[in-house]
N, CA and C of each residue as an Amber inpcrd file, in Angstrom:
protein
   369
  -3.5400000 153.1070000 210.0680000  -3.2810000 151.7080000 209.7740000
  -4.2390000 150.8400000 210.5850000  -4.8480000 149.8870000 209.9370000
  -5.7790000 148.9750000 210.5760000  -5.0190000 147.9430000 211.4040000
  -5.5150000 147.6830000 212.6040000  -4.8850000 146.7030000 213.4860000
  -5.5970000 145.3650000 213.3140000  -5.0670000 144.5010000 212.4690000
  -5.6780000 143.2040000 212.1930000  -4.8710000 142.0970000 212.8690000
  -5.5820000 141.1190000 213.3860000  -4.9180000 139.9550000 213.9560000
  -4.4250000 139.0810000 212.8120000  -3.1900000 138.6590000 212.8930000
  -2.6530000 137.7590000 211.8800000  -3.3030000 136.3890000 212.0280000
  -3.4480000 135.7100000 210.8970000  -4.1390000 134.4230000 210.8780000
  -3.1650000 133.2910000 210.5790000  -3.4470000 132.1550000 211.2040000
  -2.7070000 130.9290000 210.9530000  -3.7130000 129.8040000 210.7510000
  -3.5240000 129.0490000 209.6840000  -4.3290000 127.8540000 209.4370000
  -3.3980000 126.6480000 209.4880000  -3.7900000 125.6690000 210.2710000
  -3.0470000 124.4210000 210.3470000  -3.9150000 123.3300000 209.7430000
  -3.4150000 122.7020000 208.6870000  -4.1090000 121.5750000 208.0740000
  -3.5320000 120.3180000 208.7280000  -4.3720000 119.6210000 209.4760000
  -3.9100000 118.4760000 210.2660000  -4.5300000 117.1800000 209.7460000
  -3.6700000 116.2580000 209.3320000  -4.1400000 114.9850000 208.7820000
  -3.7410000 113.7930000 209.6520000  -3.0850000 114.0380000 210.7570000
  -2.5580000 112.9450000 211.5890000  -3.5090000 112.6130000 212.7200000
  -3.6380000 111.3240000 213.0040000  -4.5370000 110.8560000 214.0480000
  -3.8070000 110.1950000 215.1910000  -4.4910000 109.2590000 215.8310000
  -3.9960000 108.5840000 217.0320000  -2.6590000 107.8720000 216.8570000
  -2.3260000 107.5140000 215.6550000  -1.1480000 106.6800000 215.4240000
   0.0990000 107.4600000 215.0400000   0.0620000 108.7810000 215.1800000
   1.1940000 109.5810000 214.7120000   1.4280000 110.7510000 215.6590000
   2.6300000 110.8370000 216.1990000   2.9200000 111.8880000 217.1660000
   2.8540000 113.2860000 216.5710000   2.8690000 113.3970000 215.2370000
   2.7120000 114.7110000 214.6270000   1.3470000 115.3160000 214.9190000
   0.3970000 114.4890000 215.3330000  -0.9000000 115.0280000 215.7490000
  -0.7130000 115.9440000 216.9550000   0.1000000 115.5190000 217.9080000
   0.3800000 116.3530000 219.0730000   1.0840000 117.6360000 218.6530000
   2.0150000 117.5310000 217.7230000   2.7570000 118.7120000 217.2600000
   1.7930000 119.7420000 216.6790000   0.8520000 119.3030000 215.8590000
  -0.0690000 120.2580000 215.2380000  -0.8980000 120.9970000 216.2850000
  -1.3910000 120.2880000 217.2920000  -2.2100000 120.9250000 218.3250000
  -1.3650000 121.7960000 219.2620000  -0.1280000 121.3990000 219.5110000
   0.7690000 122.2220000 220.3310000   1.0810000 123.5320000 219.6190000
   1.3620000 123.4570000 218.3240000   1.6370000 124.6720000 217.5590000
   0.3830000 125.5360000 217.4470000  -0.7720000 124.9190000 217.3120000
  -2.0280000 125.6790000 217.2610000  -2.2260000 126.4670000 218.5580000
  -1.9950000 125.8160000 219.6910000  -2.1220000 126.5040000 220.9770000
  -1.0570000 127.5880000 221.1320000   0.1400000 127.3170000 220.6600000
   1.1940000 128.3250000 220.6980000   0.8470000 129.5390000 219.8660000
   0.1970000 129.2990000 218.7360000  -0.2430000 130.4140000 217.8970000
  -1.2330000 131.3100000 218.6190000  -2.1530000 130.7010000 219.3570000
  -3.0920000 131.5000000 220.1450000  -2.3390000 132.3180000 221.1930000
  -1.3670000 131.6890000 221.8400000  -0.5610000 132.3990000 222.8500000
   0.2010000 133.5710000 222.2470000   0.5600000 133.4420000 220.9710000
   1.2850000 134.5070000 220.2730000   0.3510000 135.5910000 219.7350000
  -0.9470000 135.4380000 219.9670000  -1.9030000 136.4410000 219.5180000
  -2.4560000 136.2340000 218.1260000  -2.2070000 135.0740000 217.5440000
  -2.7230000 134.7830000 216.2110000  -4.1690000 134.3020000 216.2760000
  -4.8840000 134.5080000 215.2050000  -6.2130000 133.9420000 215.0020000
  -5.9650000 132.5870000 214.3350000  -6.1900000 131.4870000 215.0670000
  -5.7840000 130.1620000 214.5930000  -7.0010000 129.3000000 214.2690000
  -6.9340000 128.6730000 213.1020000  -7.9410000 127.7100000 212.6670000
  -7.2250000 126.4120000 212.3460000  -7.7600000 125.2980000 212.8410000
  -7.2630000 123.9730000 212.4750000  -8.2730000 123.3780000 211.5010000
  -7.7830000 123.0060000 210.3220000  -8.6230000 122.3590000 209.3070000
  -8.2400000 120.8810000 209.2980000  -9.1740000 120.0270000 209.7220000
  -8.9030000 118.6000000 209.8620000  -9.2730000 117.8280000 208.6100000
  -8.3470000 117.0020000 208.1630000  -8.5730000 116.1110000 207.0280000
  -8.1180000 114.7170000 207.4190000  -8.5920000 113.7230000 206.6760000
  -8.1780000 112.3280000 206.8600000  -8.2570000 111.9180000 208.3260000
  -7.2300000 111.2510000 208.8290000  -7.2300000 110.7200000 210.1970000
  -7.2610000 111.8130000 211.2590000  -6.9790000 113.0530000 210.8700000
  -7.0560000 114.1500000 211.8240000  -8.4310000 114.2870000 212.4500000
  -9.4740000 113.9200000 211.6970000 -10.8340000 113.9930000 212.2170000
 -11.0810000 113.0110000 213.3540000 -10.3600000 111.9110000 213.3470000
 -10.5960000 110.8890000 214.3660000 -10.3900000 111.4240000 215.7800000
  -9.5310000 112.4100000 215.9420000  -9.2370000 112.9490000 217.2680000
 -10.3550000 113.8080000 217.8320000 -11.2530000 114.3050000 216.9820000
 -12.3360000 115.1540000 217.4790000 -13.6820000 114.4220000 217.5270000
 -13.6480000 113.1180000 217.2980000 -14.8530000 112.3140000 217.5120000
 -15.0950000 112.2680000 219.0130000 -16.3120000 112.4220000 219.4460000
 -16.6350000 112.4360000 220.8770000 -15.9940000 111.2430000 221.5880000
 -15.2400000 111.5210000 222.6340000 -14.6020000 110.4970000 223.4500000
 -13.2860000 109.9680000 222.9190000 -12.9550000 110.2510000 221.6720000
 -11.7720000 109.6410000 221.0480000 -10.4560000 110.1120000 221.6550000
 -10.3870000 111.3550000 222.0920000  -9.1220000 111.8930000 222.6070000
  -9.0220000 111.8190000 224.1250000 -10.0160000 111.2360000 224.7570000
 -10.0650000 111.2390000 226.2180000  -8.8400000 110.6120000 226.8810000
  -8.2690000 109.5840000 226.2780000  -7.1540000 108.8810000 226.9050000
  -5.9230000 108.8030000 226.0110000  -5.8120000 109.7460000 225.0690000
  -4.6840000 109.7400000 224.1360000  -3.5840000 110.6540000 224.6660000
  -2.4130000 110.0830000 224.7840000  -1.2110000 110.8430000 225.1480000
  -0.0990000 110.2590000 224.3040000   0.3920000 111.0420000 223.3410000
   1.3310000 110.5180000 222.3590000   2.6760000 110.1400000 222.9590000
   3.1610000 110.9330000 223.9040000   4.3870000 110.5780000 224.6040000
   4.3500000 111.2260000 225.9820000   5.1970000 110.8040000 226.8900000
   5.0860000 111.2780000 228.2750000   5.3720000 112.7590000 228.4740000
   5.9340000 113.4190000 227.4960000   6.2620000 114.8280000 227.6470000
   5.1570000 115.7560000 227.1720000   4.2090000 115.2360000 226.4310000
   3.1320000 116.0480000 225.8810000   1.9170000 116.0130000 226.7950000
   1.1520000 117.1150000 226.7980000  -0.1260000 117.0720000 227.5220000
  -1.0570000 116.0690000 226.8430000  -2.0370000 115.5620000 227.5710000
  -3.0130000 114.6740000 226.9350000  -3.7090000 115.3860000 225.7660000
  -4.0320000 114.6350000 224.7390000  -4.6490000 115.2000000 223.5390000
  -5.9410000 115.9460000 223.8740000  -6.7260000 115.3980000 224.7480000
  -7.9900000 116.0500000 225.1210000  -7.7210000 117.4630000 225.6460000
  -6.6990000 117.6200000 226.4890000  -6.3760000 118.9440000 227.0310000
  -5.9380000 119.9010000 225.9290000  -5.1640000 119.4100000 224.9740000
  -4.7120000 120.2690000 223.8770000  -5.8920000 120.7810000 223.0580000
  -6.8150000 119.8860000 222.7450000  -7.9620000 120.2620000 221.9120000
  -8.9300000 121.1480000 222.6890000  -9.2730000 120.7490000 223.9080000
 -10.2110000 121.5470000 224.7050000  -9.6370000 122.9300000 225.0140000
  -8.3480000 122.9890000 225.3290000  -7.7110000 124.2730000 225.6030000
  -7.7180000 125.1770000 224.3880000  -7.4890000 124.5850000 223.2180000
  -7.5090000 125.3390000 221.9680000  -8.8790000 125.9760000 221.7530000
  -9.9300000 125.1990000 221.9110000 -11.2840000 125.7240000 221.7210000
 -11.6280000 126.7670000 222.7850000 -11.2630000 126.5060000 224.0240000
 -11.5890000 127.4160000 225.1230000 -10.9400000 128.7880000 224.9440000
  -9.8180000 128.8160000 224.2620000  -9.0780000 130.0690000 224.0690000
  -9.4390000 130.7560000 222.7490000 -10.4490000 130.2580000 222.0570000
 -10.9310000 130.9340000 220.8550000 -10.4760000 130.3450000 219.5390000
  -9.7640000 129.2150000 219.5600000  -9.3750000 128.5600000 218.3260000
 -10.5890000 127.9940000 217.6090000 -10.4780000 127.8660000 216.3030000
 -11.5750000 127.3260000 215.4980000 -11.1450000 126.0050000 214.8610000
 -12.0740000 125.0680000 214.8160000 -11.8030000 123.7680000 214.1990000
 -12.7970000 123.5460000 213.0680000 -12.2530000 123.3170000 211.8720000
 -13.0570000 122.9900000 210.6960000 -12.7320000 121.5650000 210.2780000
 -13.7100000 120.8690000 209.7300000 -13.5170000 119.4820000 209.3180000
 -13.9760000 119.2910000 207.8820000 -13.1710000 118.5630000 207.1310000
 -13.4290000 118.2550000 205.7260000 -14.6660000 117.3600000 205.5880000
 -15.6730000 117.7900000 204.8140000 -16.8820000 116.9840000 204.6560000
 -16.6490000 115.5770000 204.0800000 -15.9030000 115.4130000 202.9720000
 -15.7090000 114.0510000 202.4640000 -14.9510000 113.1560000 203.4560000
 -14.0220000 113.7530000 204.1920000 -13.2560000 112.9740000 205.1740000
 -14.1640000 112.5090000 206.3130000 -15.1050000 113.3670000 206.7050000
 -16.0660000 112.9820000 207.7400000 -17.0090000 111.9030000 207.2040000
 -17.4830000 112.1000000 205.9930000 -18.4520000 111.1650000 205.4070000
 -17.8780000 109.7610000 205.2640000 -16.6400000 109.6500000 204.7770000
 -16.0500000 108.3310000 204.5710000 -15.8840000 107.5850000 205.9050000
 -15.7920000 108.3270000 207.0080000 -15.6640000 107.7220000 208.3340000
 -17.0220000 107.5160000 208.9930000 -18.0700000 107.9760000 208.3520000
 -19.4070000 107.8450000 208.9170000 -19.7010000 108.8780000 209.9940000
 -18.9270000 109.9660000 210.0380000 -19.1160000 110.9980000 211.0490000
 -20.0820000 112.0680000 210.5520000 -20.9640000 112.4810000 211.4460000
 -21.7960000 113.6610000 211.2280000 -21.4420000 114.6340000 212.3490000
 -22.0150000 115.8160000 212.3130000 -21.7310000 116.8120000 213.3510000
 -22.0350000 116.2650000 214.7440000 -23.0260000 115.4020000 214.8430000
 -23.4040000 114.8340000 216.1410000 -22.3280000 113.9070000 216.7060000
 -21.4770000 113.3610000 215.8600000 -20.4040000 112.4660000 216.3100000
 -19.1760000 113.2160000 216.8050000 -19.1010000 114.5080000 216.4910000
 -17.9030000 115.2870000 216.7860000 -18.1090000 116.1480000 218.0290000
 -16.9980000 116.5080000 218.6790000 -17.0850000 117.3520000 219.8680000
 -17.6650000 118.7130000 219.5000000 -18.2320000 119.3830000 220.4830000
 -18.7590000 120.7210000 220.2660000 -17.6290000 121.6440000 219.8350000
 -17.9180000 122.4930000 218.8900000 -16.9300000 123.4500000 218.4190000
 -16.3030000 123.0790000 217.0890000 -16.6270000 121.8920000 216.5730000
 -16.1010000 121.4660000 215.2710000 -17.1710000 121.7220000 214.2180000
 -16.7800000 122.3850000 213.1320000 -17.7000000 122.6810000 212.0470000
 -17.2670000 121.9110000 210.8040000 -18.1810000 121.1250000 210.2590000
 -17.9060000 120.4260000 209.0020000 -18.1950000 121.4220000 207.8830000
 -17.1370000 121.7320000 207.1150000 -17.2700000 122.7610000 206.0930000
 -16.2750000 122.4800000 204.9720000 -16.6440000 122.8120000 203.7740000
 -15.8060000 122.5400000 202.6160000 -14.5480000 123.3800000 202.5440000
 -13.7280000 123.0450000 201.5750000 -12.4310000 123.7060000 201.4310000
 -12.5490000 125.1840000 201.0660000 -13.7110000 125.6260000 200.6310000
 -13.8800000 127.0530000 200.3290000 -13.6070000 127.9050000 201.5650000
 -13.9360000 127.3840000 202.7450000 -13.6550000 128.1220000 203.9850000
 -12.1510000 128.2360000 204.2150000 -11.4220000 127.1870000 203.9060000
  -9.9620000 127.2050000 204.0020000  -9.3850000 128.2030000 202.9990000
  -9.8670000 128.1440000 201.7860000  -9.3910000 129.0520000 200.7400000
  -9.6550000 130.5090000 201.1090000 -10.8020000 130.7840000 201.7250000
 -11.1320000 132.1510000 202.1260000 -10.1220000 132.6710000 203.1470000
  -9.7350000 131.8290000 204.1020000  -8.7390000 132.2420000 205.0940000
  -7.3920000 132.5390000 204.4410000  -7.0160000 131.7140000 203.4860000
  -5.7570000 131.9240000 202.7710000  -5.8150000 133.2360000 201.9710000
  -6.9440000 133.4820000 201.3160000  -7.0940000 134.7200000 200.5550000
  -7.0460000 135.9430000 201.4680000  -7.4520000 135.7670000 202.7300000
  -7.3830000 136.8460000 203.7070000  -5.9720000 137.0440000 204.2570000
  -5.0410000 136.2030000 203.8060000  -3.6610000 136.3690000 204.2190000
  -3.1680000 135.3930000 205.2690000  -3.9410000 134.3710000 205.5890000
  -3.5060000 133.4050000 206.6040000  -2.2510000 132.6590000 206.1700000
  -1.3460000 132.4960000 207.1120000  -0.2110000 131.6070000 206.8920000
  -0.7140000 130.1900000 207.0960000  -0.0610000 129.2210000 206.4400000
  -0.5090000 127.8410000 206.5560000   0.6420000 126.9180000 206.9640000
   0.2840000 125.9120000 207.7450000   1.1880000 124.8230000 208.1010000
   0.4150000 123.5270000 207.8910000   1.1210000 122.4830000 207.4920000
   0.4670000 121.1910000 207.2650000   1.1750000 120.1000000 208.0580000
   0.3920000 119.2620000 208.6790000   0.9040000 118.1070000 209.4230000
   0.1410000 116.8770000 209.0160000
């Protein structure tokens, strides 16, 4: 039997104005802790959090870690971040505007993960 890491994809559409943004990143980090291969696919306002400097001072509520720590910790532990091209374009974002580790890529990459058996969550 092949020993494959289970995959989780989180589609995150929430930005600075919605505490569900913290929930998505907390669950993403928890997935890594559980041994899952986790990818966050950012759409809509979700991209705003990975613009350089945007998450530096964001803390959704006093019980959550700062957003910057959630995102940086996720990347440092091997999480992957993908960003929707049309969502980036409408905001005027290019790869240079986003933090290191974010890849702007179409939905085919998301579909490939799902076809590989990834579980999905949406926020």
